[in-house]
C-alpha positions in Angstrom: 78.0 79.8 123.0 80.2 79.0 120.2 76.9 79.6 117.9 76.2 83.1 119.3 79.6 84.2 118.9 79.7 82.9 115.1 76.4 84.5 114.2 77.9 87.9 116.2 81.1 87.5 114.0 78.8 86.9 110.6 76.8 89.7 111.0 79.7 92.2 111.8 81.2 90.9 108.7 78.2 91.3 106.7 77.5 94.8 107.7 81.1 95.8 107.5 81.2 94.5 104.1 77.6 96.2 103.3 79.4 99.7 104.4 82.3 99.1 102.5 80.2 98.6 99.1 78.0 101.3 99.8 81.2 104.0 100.5 82.8 102.4 97.3 80.0 103.0 94.9 79.3 106.6 96.5 82.9 107.7 96.0 82.9 106.7 92.4 79.8 107.6 91.2 80.5 111.2 92.9 83.7 112.0 92.3 85.4 110.0 89.7 83.2 107.8 87.7 79.4 107.5 86.6 79.4 103.8 86.0 80.6 102.7 89.2 80.4 98.8 89.4 81.0 97.1 92.7 80.8 93.4 91.7 80.8 92.2 88.1 81.9 88.5 86.7 82.7 87.7 82.9 84.5 85.0 80.9 88.5 86.0 82.3 88.0 87.6 85.5 85.6 88.6 88.5 85.8 92.2 89.6 85.0 93.5 93.0 85.6 96.8 93.4 88.7 98.1 91.9 90.2 94.5 92.3 90.4 91.8 89.5 90.6 88.1 90.1 91.3 86.2 86.8 90.8 82.5 86.5 93.9 81.5 85.3 95.6 82.8 88.5 92.9 81.1 90.6 93.9 77.6 88.5 97.5 78.3 89.2 97.0 78.4 92.9 94.7 75.4 93.1 97.4 73.4 91.5 100.3 74.7 93.6 98.2 74.2 96.7 97.2 70.5 95.3 101.0 69.7 95.1 101.7 70.4 98.8 98.2 69.1 100.4 98.5 65.7 101.0 96.5 63.1 99.2 94.9 61.7 102.3 94.2 63.5 105.4 94.0 61.7 109.1 92.0 61.9 112.0 93.0 60.9 115.4 
């Protein structure tokens, strides 16, 4: 039962992401920009739609999370 629900949720996320990407591309090419790029990557950032994720920000986030997370985890 859990596998079926997981498969349905994963499929729904994929369909939502694909639909959003197509809508973004069509809106950008028809209205504003002729070179619409849905996903791109270079040496300093990853761009998805109009959002930029910089590698330096990710490094800072990972360092902050490592400080908060315990070094060892326990299972009961």
